[in-house]
N, C-alpha and C positions, 0 to 999 in steps of 0.2 A: 341643225341646232336650234331650239323655238327663242323667241325673245319675248320677255317680258318689260313692264317699268316696273316700280312702286316708288312711292310716292313711303315716306320713314321714316315715323316721330325722332327728334335725336335722342331722346331718351334710352329708344331699344337700340337705335344705327350700331352701336360696338357690341351688340352682343348678336346682332343680324352680317354684319361684314367680316366678325369671326368661324360665323357657324359656314358664311359663305365662303371661304378662306381658305377655309379644311377639308374639302370637297375638293376631289383629284382635280388637277390643274386641266386634263385634255379633257373632260367632262367639262366643264366652265370656263367662260372669259369673263372677267368681270370687270364693267366700265362705268364706273361711280363717278357721280355729277356732284360736288359740295354742294347745294344751294343756299346762301345765305339771306336768311329772312330779316327784312329793314321791320323792325320796332314800332308799330304806329305811336302817333303821340295823342290817339284819339280813343283812349282804351275806355274803358265801361266808367269804369271808377273815376275818371276825370271826367270824362263826360256831365253825372251824376253829380259831381262837384262843379262843376261850369257854371249847372242850373243852379242850384245853391248858395254860390258866389254871391256874400258881400248881402245875404237876404237875412241870413242867420248872425245876431250878435253873439251870442252865447253857445256854442253849438254842445255844449253838454249840460244844460237849460235845456237846449230846444230835444236833445235826444229822452232827460226825464218824463218831459210834458207828454212827447212819444208815449211813451211805454205807460206813464200813468194813465194815458186818455184808452192805452189796450187794454190794460186790467182794470178802468172801470166797462170793459163793454167785456172780458171774457169772463166774468166775476158777477156781470149785473145778476144774472140768477139767484146766485145763491146768496146774495141781499134780502132779500126779501125776510 
């Protein structure tokens, strides 16, 4: 027999296991290992929030100002 190791995304795990379990038992030996991923406390969004934490008093007003700046830059050629 040949041996392979596959790292499978949890979203397709059930489909892959269903396929493998339906192959003839004398041709395949399934030895599954469930590895639980520990969620990281430092996601990219939490890092970004940490950079801006306390520096922006009103997030909605800040976002509007950023959009207005961007709009001015985008449409400056059309305002002549």
